[in-house]
LUMMARMI-604684 format. One record per residue: residue in one letter; chain; x negated, y negated, z negated of N, C-alpha, C, O in turn. Coordinates in steps of 0.2 Angstrom, whole numbers. Layout:
LUMMARMI-604684
+-----+-------+-------+-------+-------+-------+-------+-------+-------+-------+-------+-------+-------+-------+
: res : chain :   n_X :   n_Y :   n_Z :  ca_X :  ca_Y :  ca_Z :   c_X :   c_Y :   c_Z :   o_X :   o_Y :   o_Z :
+-----+-------+-------+-------+-------+-------+-------+-------+-------+-------+-------+-------+-------+-------+
:   A :     A :     X :     Y :     Z :     X :     Y :     Z :     X :     Y :     Z :     X :     Y :     Z :
...
+-----+-------+-------+-------+-------+-------+-------+-------+-------+-------+-------+-------+-------+-------+
This chain:
LUMMARMI-604684
+-----+-------+-------+-------+-------+-------+-------+-------+-------+-------+-------+-------+-------+-------+
: res : chain :   n_X :   n_Y :   n_Z :  ca_X :  ca_Y :  ca_Z :   c_X :   c_Y :   c_Z :   o_X :   o_Y :   o_Z :
+-----+-------+-------+-------+-------+-------+-------+-------+-------+-------+-------+-------+-------+-------+
:   M :     A :   586 :  -552 :  -802 :   585 :  -556 :  -808 :   592 :  -560 :  -808 :   594 :  -562 :  -802 :
:   K :     A :   594 :  -562 :  -813 :   597 :  -566 :  -815 :   598 :  -574 :  -814 :   594 :  -578 :  -817 :
:   R :     A :   601 :  -578 :  -810 :   601 :  -584 :  -809 :   603 :  -590 :  -816 :   608 :  -589 :  -819 :
:   P :     A :   599 :  -593 :  -818 :   600 :  -598 :  -823 :   606 :  -602 :  -823 :   606 :  -606 :  -818 :
:   V :     A :   610 :  -603 :  -827 :   616 :  -604 :  -828 :   616 :  -612 :  -826 :   621 :  -614 :  -823 :
:   W :     A :   611 :  -616 :  -827 :   611 :  -623 :  -827 :   610 :  -625 :  -818 :   610 :  -631 :  -817 :
:   L :     A :   609 :  -619 :  -813 :   607 :  -621 :  -809 :   613 :  -625 :  -804 :   618 :  -622 :  -804 :
:   V :     A :   613 :  -630 :  -802 :   618 :  -635 :  -798 :   620 :  -632 :  -791 :   616 :  -632 :  -786 :
:   E :     A :   626 :  -630 :  -791 :   628 :  -627 :  -784 :   633 :  -633 :  -781 :   633 :  -633 :  -774 :
:   D :     A :   635 :  -637 :  -783 :   638 :  -643 :  -778 :   639 :  -649 :  -783 :   640 :  -649 :  -790 :
:   V :     A :   639 :  -653 :  -781 :   641 :  -661 :  -786 :   645 :  -665 :  -781 :   645 :  -665 :  -775 :
:   K :     A :   650 :  -669 :  -785 :   654 :  -673 :  -782 :   654 :  -680 :  -787 :   657 :  -681 :  -792 :
:   P :     A :   649 :  -685 :  -783 :   647 :  -691 :  -787 :   655 :  -695 :  -788 :   660 :  -693 :  -784 :
:   Q :     A :   656 :  -699 :  -794 :   661 :  -703 :  -794 :   659 :  -711 :  -793 :   653 :  -713 :  -793 :
:   R :     A :   665 :  -715 :  -793 :   663 :  -722 :  -793 :   662 :  -724 :  -800 :   659 :  -729 :  -801 :
:   D :     A :   664 :  -720 :  -805 :   662 :  -723 :  -812 :   655 :  -721 :  -815 :   654 :  -721 :  -821 :
:   Y :     A :   650 :  -718 :  -810 :   644 :  -717 :  -811 :   645 :  -710 :  -815 :   640 :  -710 :  -820 :
:   T :     A :   649 :  -706 :  -815 :   649 :  -700 :  -817 :   648 :  -695 :  -811 :   649 :  -697 :  -805 :
:   L :     A :   645 :  -687 :  -812 :   644 :  -684 :  -808 :   650 :  -678 :  -809 :   652 :  -677 :  -815 :
:   L :     A :   653 :  -675 :  -805 :   657 :  -669 :  -806 :   653 :  -662 :  -804 :   652 :  -662 :  -798 :
:   I :     A :   649 :  -658 :  -808 :   645 :  -653 :  -805 :   648 :  -646 :  -806 :   651 :  -644 :  -811 :
:   T :     A :   646 :  -642 :  -801 :   648 :  -635 :  -802 :   641 :  -632 :  -804 :   636 :  -633 :  -800 :
:   F :     A :   641 :  -628 :  -808 :   636 :  -624 :  -809 :   635 :  -616 :  -807 :   640 :  -613 :  -805 :
:   A :     A :   630 :  -613 :  -808 :   629 :  -608 :  -804 :   634 :  -601 :  -808 :   635 :  -596 :  -806 :
:   D :     A :   635 :  -603 :  -816 :   638 :  -599 :  -819 :   647 :  -600 :  -817 :   651 :  -596 :  -819 :
:   G :     A :   648 :  -605 :  -812 :   654 :  -606 :  -810 :   659 :  -612 :  -814 :   664 :  -614 :  -813 :
:   S :     A :   655 :  -615 :  -820 :   657 :  -620 :  -824 :   657 :  -627 :  -820 :   652 :  -630 :  -817 :
:   R :     A :   664 :  -630 :  -822 :   663 :  -637 :  -819 :   662 :  -642 :  -824 :   665 :  -642 :  -829 :
:   R :     A :   657 :  -646 :  -824 :   656 :  -650 :  -829 :   654 :  -658 :  -828 :   651 :  -660 :  -823 :
:   L :     A :   657 :  -663 :  -831 :   656 :  -669 :  -830 :   650 :  -673 :  -834 :   650 :  -673 :  -840 :
:   Y :     A :   645 :  -675 :  -830 :   639 :  -680 :  -833 :   640 :  -686 :  -832 :   642 :  -688 :  -826 :
:   D :     A :   640 :  -690 :  -837 :   640 :  -697 :  -836 :   632 :  -701 :  -834 :   628 :  -702 :  -839 :
:   A :     A :   631 :  -703 :  -829 :   625 :  -706 :  -829 :   623 :  -713 :  -829 :   618 :  -716 :  -826 :
:   R :     A :   629 :  -716 :  -833 :   628 :  -723 :  -834 :   623 :  -725 :  -839 :   620 :  -730 :  -838 :
:   P :     A :   620 :  -720 :  -845 :   614 :  -722 :  -849 :   609 :  -722 :  -844 :   604 :  -727 :  -845 :
:   L :     A :   608 :  -718 :  -838 :   601 :  -718 :  -835 :   600 :  -725 :  -832 :   595 :  -726 :  -829 :
:   L :     A :   606 :  -729 :  -831 :   605 :  -736 :  -827 :   600 :  -739 :  -830 :   596 :  -743 :  -827 :
:   E :     A :   600 :  -738 :  -836 :   595 :  -744 :  -841 :   587 :  -742 :  -839 :   583 :  -746 :  -839 :
:   K :     A :   587 :  -735 :  -838 :   579 :  -733 :  -836 :   577 :  -736 :  -828 :   580 :  -737 :  -823 :
:   E :     A :   571 :  -737 :  -829 :   566 :  -741 :  -823 :   569 :  -736 :  -816 :   571 :  -737 :  -811 :
:   L :     A :   566 :  -729 :  -819 :   566 :  -725 :  -814 :   573 :  -723 :  -810 :   573 :  -720 :  -805 :
:   Y :     A :   578 :  -725 :  -813 :   584 :  -723 :  -812 :   588 :  -730 :  -809 :   594 :  -729 :  -807 :
:   A :     A :   585 :  -735 :  -808 :   588 :  -742 :  -808 :   590 :  -743 :  -801 :   594 :  -748 :  -799 :
:   I :     A :   588 :  -739 :  -797 :   591 :  -739 :  -790 :   598 :  -736 :  -790 :   602 :  -737 :  -785 :
:   L :     A :   601 :  -732 :  -796 :   607 :  -729 :  -796 :   613 :  -735 :  -796 :   619 :  -734 :  -795 :
:   K :     A :   610 :  -741 :  -799 :   616 :  -746 :  -800 :   618 :  -748 :  -794 :   623 :  -751 :  -794 :
:   N :     A :   615 :  -746 :  -787 :   619 :  -748 :  -781 :   624 :  -743 :  -781 :   623 :  -737 :  -782 :
:   P :     A :   631 :  -745 :  -780 :   635 :  -740 :  -781 :   636 :  -735 :  -773 :   638 :  -729 :  -772 :
:   A :     A :   633 :  -739 :  -769 :   632 :  -733 :  -761 :   628 :  -728 :  -762 :   630 :  -722 :  -762 :
:   F :     A :   622 :  -730 :  -764 :   617 :  -727 :  -766 :   619 :  -720 :  -771 :   620 :  -714 :  -769 :
:   F :     A :   621 :  -723 :  -777 :   625 :  -717 :  -781 :   628 :  -714 :  -778 :   627 :  -708 :  -780 :
:   L :     A :   633 :  -715 :  -773 :   638 :  -710 :  -772 :   635 :  -706 :  -765 :   638 :  -702 :  -762 :
:   R :     A :   629 :  -707 :  -764 :   625 :  -702 :  -760 :   622 :  -695 :  -763 :   619 :  -691 :  -759 :
:   A :     A :   624 :  -694 :  -769 :   621 :  -689 :  -773 :   623 :  -683 :  -770 :   629 :  -682 :  -769 :
:   R :     A :   618 :  -678 :  -769 :   619 :  -672 :  -766 :   616 :  -666 :  -770 :   611 :  -667 :  -773 :
:   A :     A :   619 :  -659 :  -769 :   616 :  -652 :  -773 :   610 :  -651 :  -769 :   610 :  -651 :  -763 :
:   E :     A :   604 :  -651 :  -771 :   599 :  -648 :  -767 :   594 :  -646 :  -772 :   594 :  -649 :  -777 :
:   Y :     A :   590 :  -639 :  -771 :   585 :  -637 :  -775 :   588 :  -635 :  -780 :   584 :  -632 :  -785 :
:   G :     A :   594 :  -634 :  -782 :   597 :  -632 :  -789 :   598 :  -637 :  -794 :   600 :  -636 :  -800 :
:   T :     A :   598 :  -643 :  -791 :   599 :  -649 :  -795 :   603 :  -655 :  -791 :   604 :  -654 :  -785 :
:   V :     A :   604 :  -660 :  -794 :   607 :  -666 :  -790 :   600 :  -672 :  -789 :   597 :  -675 :  -793 :
:   V :     A :   601 :  -673 :  -783 :   595 :  -678 :  -779 :   599 :  -683 :  -775 :   604 :  -682 :  -772 :
:   W :     A :   597 :  -688 :  -775 :   597 :  -695 :  -770 :   592 :  -695 :  -766 :   594 :  -695 :  -760 :
:   S :     A :   587 :  -695 :  -767 :   581 :  -696 :  -761 :   575 :  -690 :  -763 :   576 :  -686 :  -768 :
:   D :     A :   569 :  -691 :  -760 :   563 :  -687 :  -763 :   561 :  -689 :  -769 :   557 :  -686 :  -773 :
:   D :     A :   564 :  -696 :  -771 :   559 :  -699 :  -778 :   565 :  -699 :  -783 :   563 :  -700 :  -789 :
:   V :     A :   571 :  -698 :  -782 :   575 :  -698 :  -787 :   580 :  -691 :  -787 :   583 :  -689 :  -782 :
:   D :     A :   579 :  -689 :  -792 :   583 :  -683 :  -795 :   583 :  -682 :  -803 :   580 :  -686 :  -807 :
:   I :     A :   587 :  -676 :  -805 :   588 :  -676 :  -812 :   588 :  -669 :  -815 :   592 :  -664 :  -812 :
:   A :     A :   583 :  -667 :  -819 :   582 :  -660 :  -820 :   589 :  -655 :  -822 :   594 :  -658 :  -825 :
:   P :     A :   590 :  -650 :  -820 :   597 :  -648 :  -820 :   598 :  -645 :  -826 :   604 :  -644 :  -828 :
:   E :     A :   592 :  -642 :  -831 :   594 :  -641 :  -838 :   597 :  -648 :  -842 :   601 :  -648 :  -846 :
:   H :     A :   594 :  -653 :  -839 :   596 :  -659 :  -843 :   604 :  -662 :  -843 :   607 :  -665 :  -847 :
:   L :     A :   607 :  -659 :  -835 :   613 :  -660 :  -833 :   617 :  -655 :  -836 :   623 :  -657 :  -838 :
:   Y :     A :   616 :  -650 :  -837 :   619 :  -645 :  -840 :   621 :  -647 :  -847 :   627 :  -648 :  -848 :
:   E :     A :   615 :  -647 :  -852 :   615 :  -650 :  -858 :   619 :  -654 :  -860 :   622 :  -654 :  -865 :
:   C :     A :   618 :  -660 :  -855 :   621 :  -667 :  -857 :   627 :  -667 :  -854 :   628 :  -673 :  -853 :
:   S :     A :   631 :  -664 :  -851 :   638 :  -665 :  -849 :   643 :  -661 :  -853 :   642 :  -657 :  -857 :
:   R :     A :   649 :  -662 :  -850 :   655 :  -659 :  -855 :   658 :  -655 :  -850 :   659 :  -657 :  -844 :
:   R :     A :   661 :  -650 :  -852 :   665 :  -644 :  -848 :   670 :  -648 :  -847 :   673 :  -651 :  -851 :
:   V :     A :   674 :  -646 :  -841 :   681 :  -650 :  -838 :   683 :  -643 :  -835 :   680 :  -638 :  -832 :
:   E :     A :   691 :  -644 :  -837 :   695 :  -638 :  -833 :   694 :  -638 :  -825 :   694 :  -644 :  -823 :
:   K :     A :   694 :  -632 :  -823 :   696 :  -632 :  -815 :   704 :  -635 :  -814 :   709 :  -634 :  -817 :
:   S :     A :   703 :  -638 :  -808 :   710 :  -640 :  -806 :   714 :  -634 :  -802 :   711 :  -630 :  -799 :
:   A :     A :   720 :  -635 :  -801 :   723 :  -629 :  -798 :   724 :  -631 :  -791 :   726 :  -626 :  -787 :
+-----+-------+-------+-------+-------+-------+-------+-------+-------+-------+-------+-------+-------+-------+
């Protein structure tokens, strides 16, 4: 069975509240998490030290057992970036 393209394989959180994500299809995409900071569920992400602890787990981006983002949303709401040499 083919893996969905939107499964997260790697994430590199950035200090500007963006996430550089590598998906199962090999694409690298940049997700801007700043709009989430206004939502109560994601208010903890305003803490830069906490935000920078983002990791790829279970096919998505997680920070803790309580804070994650749906991988489909990450894929659909991010923009493709060129692979660096």
